[in-house]
N, C-alpha and C positions, 0 to 999 in steps of 0.2 A: 659637369654633365648634369648634375641634379638641378643646378640653377637654370640651365637651358630648358629642361623639362618643365620646371616651375614657371618660367617666363612664357613658354608655349601655352601652358594651361591657363595662365592669367590672360593672355591675349585671346584665347578662345572664349573665356568667360566674358571678357569685355565685349567681344563681338556679339555674343548671345544677348547680353544686356542691351546693347545698342539696337539690335533687331526687335527685342521686346518693347523697348521704348518707342521706336518708330511705328510699331503696329498698334500700340495702345493710345496714341494721340488721336483724339476725336477730331473729326473734320469740322464739327460745330465751332471749335475754337477759332478756326480760320475764318469762318463766316462771321463770328462775333467781332473779331479784329477788323474785318472789312467794314462791318456795320458801324462800329464805333468811329473808325476813320472817316467814313462817308459822312456821318452826322457832324463830326467836328469840322470837316471841310465845308459842309453846307452852312453851318452856323457862322463860320469865319467869313464865308462869301457874303452872307446876308449882312453881317456887320460892316464889311467893307463897302457894300453897295449903299447902306444907310449913311455911312460917314461921307461917302462921295456926294450923295444927294444933299446932305446937310451943309457941306462945305461949299458946294457949287449950286446954289439955288438958281434955277433959270426961270424965273417968273412966278 
């Protein structure tokens, strides 16, 4: 019986901590991840275009 009460308390505490963590995450981190991903994709695209033009010179 005591173990069940303790387990219930622990579950409640975990739920509270998860809610606090989800509330405390700034949205700017998502924007930063998007920005970094976009920049990496843009650079890779430019490198691939450059390689393609270098390999296939058409005049």
